[in-house]
KENU-26368 format. One record per atom (N, C-alpha, C): atom name; x, y, z. Coordinates in steps of 0.001 Angstrom, whole numbers, plus 500000, padded with zeros to 6 digits. Atoms other than C-alpha are relative to their C-alpha. Example, Ala and Ser with C-alpha at 12.3 -4.5 7.8 and 13.67 -1.06 7.14 Angstrom:
<rs>
R    a       c1       c2       c3
R    N   500890   498810   500000
R   CA   512300   495500   507800
R    C   500900   501200   500000
R    N   499180   498810   499940
R   CA   513670   498940   507140
R    C   499230   501090   500730
</rs>
This chain:
<rs>
R    a       c1       c2       c3
R    N   501135   498685   500027
R   CA   499889   500151   500093
R    C   500799   501059   499869
R    N   499256   498916   499780
R   CA   502614   502192   500802
R    C   500609   500371   498434
R    N   499610   499729   501388
R   CA   504038   501985   497088
R    C   499122   500665   499160
R    N   500982   499137   500647
R   CA   500789   503417   495886
R    C   499596   501003   500510
R    N   499895   498595   499540
R   CA   500683   506319   498219
R    C   500884   500617   499248
R    N   498623   499718   500403
R   CA   504248   507123   497332
R    C   499776   500300   498702
R    N   500049   499457   501157
R   CA   503109   507365   493838
R    C   498910   501145   499718
R    N   500994   498932   500047
R   CA   499815   509657   494547
R    C   501056   501133   500732
R    N   498969   498766   499385
R   CA   502594   511851   496772
R    C   500934   500289   498985
R    N   499128   499518   501215
R   CA   504881   511948   493880
R    C   499132   500952   499179
R    N   500681   499336   500730
R   CA   502200   512963   491543
R    C   499516   501700   500530
R    N   500256   498822   499211
R   CA   501291   515847   494077
R    C   501138   500827   500087
R    N   498685   498628   500072
R   CA   504903   517091   494318
R    C   500410   500005   498482
R    N   499354   499577   501467
R   CA   505446   517082   490506
R    C   499050   500890   499428
R    N   501433   499074   500720
R   CA   501816   518741   489505
R    C   499376   500730   501197
R    N   500526   499249   498869
R   CA   501203   520661   492852
R    C   499157   501144   499263
R    N   500663   499203   500662
R   CA   500300   523529   490659
R    C   498902   499865   499285
R    N   501837   500020   500600
R   CA   497120   521994   488811
R    C   499158   499715   500948
R    N   501382   500441   499310
R   CA   494033   521316   490226
R    C   500128   498665   499906
R    N   499856   501414   499528
R   CA   494812   517990   491562
R    C   498721   499610   501008
R    N   500936   500232   498947
R   CA   491450   516449   492854
R    C   500513   498289   500749
R    N   500051   501134   499339
R   CA   491102   513472   495391
R    C   499709   499025   498917
R    N   500561   501276   500870
R   CA   489643   511529   492696
R    C   501402   499452   499270
R    N   498837   500422   500935
R   CA   493089   511444   490438
R    C   500849   499732   500860
R    N   498989   500415   499288
R   CA   495169   511090   493199
R    C   499500   498594   500696
R    N   500443   501289   499549
R   CA   493200   508025   494656
R    C   500051   499093   498888
R    N   500246   501245   501112
R   CA   492865   506434   491082
R    C   501611   499805   499750
R    N   498543   500172   500329
R   CA   497041   506912   490724
R    C   500304   499289   501079
R    N   499575   500869   499261
R   CA   497211   505086   494066
R    C   499158   499049   499917
R    N   500855   501276   500239
R   CA   494710   502552   492752
R    C   498691   499456   501259
R    N   500856   500237   498681
R   CA   492062   502801   495492
R    C   498710   501234   499725
R    N   501438   499017   499896
R   CA   488667   504401   496341
R    C   500701   501428   500680
R    N   499734   498672   499101
R   CA   488871   508193   497511
R    C   500176   500087   501322
R    N   500538   500071   498756
R   CA   487555   507247   500797
R    C   500735   499518   500671
R    N   498540   501163   499415
R   CA   490414   504520   501555
R    C   501182   500872   499766
R    N   498715   498955   500374
R   CA   493222   506734   499829
R    C   499885   501232   501146
R    N   499556   498664   499413
R   CA   492293   510018   501981
R    C   499993   499286   501512
R    N   500278   500232   498821
R   CA   491903   507732   505090
R    C   501491   499508   500283
R    N   498822   500467   500347
R   CA   495333   505960   504338
R    C   501182   501085   499984
R    N   499175   498956   499915
R   CA   497013   509114   503570
R    C   500320   500563   501078
R    N   499903   499276   498818
R   CA   496307   510939   506390
R    C   500597   499214   501409
R    N   499371   500525   499060
R   CA   497329   508004   508682
R    C   501322   499917   500053
R    N   499098   500541   500830
R   CA   500603   507416   506488
R    C   500689   501651   500451
R    N   498943   498394   500055
R   CA   501767   511394   506317
R    C   499466   500933   500818
R    N   500537   499169   498996
R   CA   499645   513144   509153
R    C   499176   501224   499764
R    N   500586   499166   500651
R   CA   497762   515032   506941
R    C   499396   499514   498772
R    N   500770   500307   501100
R   CA   495066   514974   504413
R    C   500733   500485   498355
R    N   499284   500015   501277
R   CA   496057   515061   500811
R    C   499752   501668   499474
R    N   500095   498628   500321
R   CA   494603   518519   500414
R    C   500654   500957   500998
R    N   498821   499447   498855
R   CA   496581   519677   503675
R    C   501669   499956   499119
R    N   498579   500005   500313
R   CA   499738   518204   501840
R    C   500153   501126   498940
R    N   500259   499373   501133
R   CA   498887   520028   498484
R    C   500281   501737   500328
R    N   500143   498707   499698
R   CA   498517   523430   500375
R    C   501143   500454   500294
R    N   498745   500050   499625
R   CA   501640   522654   502233
R    C   501086   500371   499114
R    N   499437   499790   501250
R   CA   503425   522325   498925
R    C   500171   500912   499309
R    N   500630   499286   500677
R   CA   502088   524818   497325
R    C   500845   501477   500998
R    N   499230   498545   499012
R   CA   503277   527367   500368
R    C   501518   500058   499788
R    N   498806   499749   500224
R   CA   506531   526169   500078
R    C   500751   500218   499073
R    N   499551   499423   500989
R   CA   507200   526576   496882
R    C   499612   501520   499732
R    N   500388   498486   499847
R   CA   505843   530089   497179
R    C   500804   500535   500597
R    N   498919   499003   499254
R   CA   508285   530865   499912
R    C   501225   499602   499317
R    N   499143   500379   501002
R   CA   510998   529242   497579
R    C   500264   501485   498912
R    N   499846   498944   501378
R   CA   510270   531628   494420
R    C   500317   501476   500878
R    N   500065   498882   499613
R   CA   509833   534603   497000
R    C   501559   500443   500741
R    N   498445   499893   499284
R   CA   513470   533903   498669
R    C   500705   500150   498803
R    N   499207   499636   501449
R   CA   514942   533896   495101
R    C   499776   500805   499585
R    N   500214   498799   500974
R   CA   513132   536905   493601
R    C   500486   501219   501441
R    N   499569   499121   499389
R   CA   514076   538771   496893
R    C   501781   499996   499973
R    N   498774   499629   500391
R   CA   517663   537501   496581
R    C   500378   500974   498525
R    N   499743   499403   501070
R   CA   517753   538509   492798
R    C   499874   501577   499984
R    N   500210   498284   499625
R   CA   516221   542060   493974
R    C   501228   500416   500627
R    N   498666   499095   499158
R   CA   519188   542632   496514
R    C   501200   499921   499169
R    N   498631   499876   500893
R   CA   521743   541430   493955
R    C   499710   501306   498972
R    N   500257   498917   500930
R   CA   520161   544077   491270
R    C   500194   501180   500955
R    N   499283   498670   499434
R   CA   520071   546881   493837
R    C   501336   500410   500356
R    N   498674   499655   499728
R   CA   523689   546454   494667
R    C   500860   500249   499046
R    N   499144   500072   501130
R   CA   524782   546156   491271
R    C   499898   501583   499173
R    N   499650   498996   500494
R   CA   526406   549436   489903
R    C   499431   500331   498560
R    N   500832   499772   501452
R   CA   524667   548882   486092
R    C   498545   500302   500401
R    N   501665   499447   500233
R   CA   521120   549349   487537
R    C   500024   501351   500970
R    N   500180   498789   499329
R   CA   521915   552575   489498
R    C   499398   500865   499325
R    N   500993   499258   500555
R   CA   519470   555209   488843
R    C   501050   501344   499916
R    N   498889   498775   500384
R   CA   522368   558020   488888
R    C   501599   499457   499202
R    N   499442   500349   501073
R   CA   524641   557485   485710
R    C   501077   500094   500287
R    N   498079   499856   499244
R   CA   527928   558647   487656
R    C   500175   498858   500782
R    N   499421   501253   499280
R   CA   527505   555888   490019
R    C   500202   498980   499525
R    N   500028   501315   501563
R   CA   527196   553213   487141
R    C   501464   500202   499562
R    N   498778   499868   500652
R   CA   530629   554715   485830
R    C   500942   498907   500659
R    N   498943   501263   499618
R   CA   533662   552240   486356
R    C   500582   500993   501112
R    N   499141   499320   499173
R   CA   535347   555132   488200
R    C   499228   500342   501490
R    N   500405   499690   498773
R   CA   532744   555692   491146
R    C   500207   498904   500836
</rs>
């Protein structure tokens, strides 16, 4: 059973941005959605919906961190300065 649950969880990890329905995840695991829901919660400590929400939040946080990092690098770069004198090599 664990192999089947992992298959569904892998689908959720891979396609979390899509609107994954419980029916599709259960079908991937090869069981009814009610049995799948009970086993998933018992195995992973959260429902498939909670798992998808957590995965989406983690990805959003990752994107924000990377965006903030890139923004911070752009702010420190002389080539992006609003003052042309600061952007010159001699500044």
